[in-house]
N, C-alpha and C positions, 0 to 999 in steps of 0.2 A: 540455411533458411532453420531455424529454431524448429524443433518438430513438436518437440511435449511442452506440457505446463504441471508443476506441482502446486496447488495449491491446498492450503488447510487453514482456516478459523480461528483465530487467536484474540483475546482480549487483554491488549497492552492497554498501561493507563494512562498515557501518553497518545490523543489521537486529530491528527488533523495541524499539530503543532510541530515547533522546531524541537526535538529532545534535547538538552542540552546537558553532554557527555563529561564530564570529568577527564583531566590529564589520565588520572589513575586506568578508569575503566576502557577510555582509548587503548591504552597499552593493552589492556587488560585482553583485549580482542586481539588486538596486533600478536602478539603473543601464543595468545592460541591458535591462529590462522601459522605463526611458523612451528609452532609444535606440528602440528597437522599436517603439513607439507613435508616434514623428514621425511615420513615412512612413504611415500608418493613423486612421482616427476608431474603429478600433476601440480594447478593452480585452482586457491578459492580465493576469490573475492567477498566480502563481506559487506554488505551496503544497509541502512536504515533510511527511508522516505518517509515525509511526514505527511506527503498523499502521494495518489499515483495519477488522480486527476482535481478539475474544479467544479463538474457538477454542474454546470450553467442549468441544464433543464432542470436542474432540483429546484434550482431558483425562481423557475419560472411558474413549476407547477406551483411549491407555496403561496406564489405573487397570486396568481389567477386563482387558488383555492381562498386565498384569504378573502380580494375583491368579491368575488361573487358571493362570500359569507357577508360581508360587507351590505352590499347592495340588495340581497338577500332579505336580511333582518331590516335595511330601511323602507321596503318594499314593504314588509309584513308590517311595519310597526306606524305606517305612516300615521295613524291618528293621532299619533303620539307626537311626532314633531310637525304635523300639521293641521294645528287643528284650525286651523278657517280654508280648508280646503286646497287643492293644488293651484298651482302658478306656473305660468310659462318659465320662470325663474329656477322653479324649484327639478325641474330635468339636468338645468347645468349643473346645481349643488351634487345630485344623485352622481353623474358623471365624474365630476370632481372627485367627492369620497372614495368613488369606485377606483379611480387612477391616483391616490395617495394611497388607498390601500391594496391595490397594486403595489407599488413601492416598496411597502414596510412588508411586504409577503417579501421581496424580490431579497430584501437587508436579512430576514428572518433565514432564509433559505441558504444563507452563508453561514449559518452555524452545524458545525459537527450533525449532532443528532437527529437534526432535522432532515442534513444530508443524508445520512443514514436511514432513517424514515422513508424518505421518497423515494430511493435509487436499488433497482432491486439487486440481489448478489451478485447475479451475472454479471451486471454493467461493470461494479467494481470488480469482480474479476477478470472482466477487458480486459480494464483501467493499469490495472496491477501489470496482467500480461503484457500490454504493449510497455509499461512503464522499464519493466526488469528485458525485455527485449534493446531495446533502446540502450537500456544502461551495459549490458552487454555486448556490445557492439562502442561502444562512447569509451568506455573502461578501458575499452582494446583485451574483454578477457576470450575472444573467439582467437585471439593472435600469438597463441603461445606456441612453441616451437610444434608442438604431436599434438595441438586442438585439447588439451585436457585439460580445457577451463572449467572451473564452474563459478556459477553465482549464487547467493544466499540473501537473501531478500527482504526487509521488515518491513511490510508498508503501515504507515502505524494509523491513519486515521480507515481503513478497509479493514484494517484488525486481521491482517493474512501474512502467510510466510511463504515466500516463491524459492523455489529452489530450481534453476535453468540451468543443467550441467549442455556440455557441449556436443552435439548431437552422437560426435563419433563415443561419446561416452554411453549415452542414450542404447546404441545398438546394443552396449555390451554388458548391459545391466539393467532388470528388467523395470516396471516405473516402480513397483513397489517399494523398490529397496531405496531408492529414490525419496519415497515417504516418508518411510522413516527417518529419512533425514530432516523432514521436516518436524516430524511430530515428537521427533527426538526435544524441540525447545517446546513444548506445548506447557509441559508441568510449571515453568520457570515463568514464562510471557506470560500463564492467566493469572499472576502473582505481585506480575507491572515490572518481573526483572528480565528486563528484553534484552541487559548484556547479557546476565549469564544463561538466559534462551540462545541468544544466538551465539554462543562460547557453545551449550552443549552441542548445536548441532554444529557447527564448524568440527567440533571432537568427531561425532561419528558421521561426519564426511570426508575427513582424514580417513579415519579404517577403513571406509569402503572404500575408498583408492588406494589405501597400500594395495586390498586382493586384486584389482584389477591392471592397476596400473603403479604400481612399486618404485621407489624408488634404486634407484643404480648407483653404487660407490664410486665417487669420481665424476659421476655426471648428473646433478644433480641441480641445476641453475633455478635462481628463484627468479623468474620472469618477470613479474609482475609483483606493485608493492602489497606489501601484508595492513596495510593501513584501511582503516574503517572510511567507507565511501558515506559520507552522509548529505542529502538531497532534498530542499524545502518540500 
């Protein structure tokens, strides 16, 4: 069971869209992982996720907000569009306009700026936490020989970087040290250099792991792929 979360707010360029990396950029990440693992028997898995959730509740909020706004405007300006007074059919037109406004609001709620506006930081953190924990299991980070796997995930829509060590590593290192792994990426991530920021975190993580579980000559197998994991 994963016990700890380390979350840091970042501002990458791409948000909620699939990040298209070149072969050279992927190779750069792979080599960073390979170099970091040379000094430790731990395994580092880098990951970039376009988003950690769909946030359909934000779509409903946007729909309700627009529907109520349209209904309020129509009711307060009835003299402009009902110059001959109310008729039985007017109520039907109000209902139809409200429904259409709700549908338009739901569509608007699919845009990233609206999602971020209508979703609390705590909810986004929860989504990132859940996605990272699932990835930790799905990509076998928890299945290393000595339980020394670490997942480093950048979630673009949420603007967060999540460092998730195996519980055995968490018990051996203060949380502050793991937080430094995330913070190492800040400078480059804030300028939009997602690959550079991720590589910086990988390097910092490698130095930390070399202290607590150094590699043993002749007994340092590469248990997990060094390639970047990328998910929509």
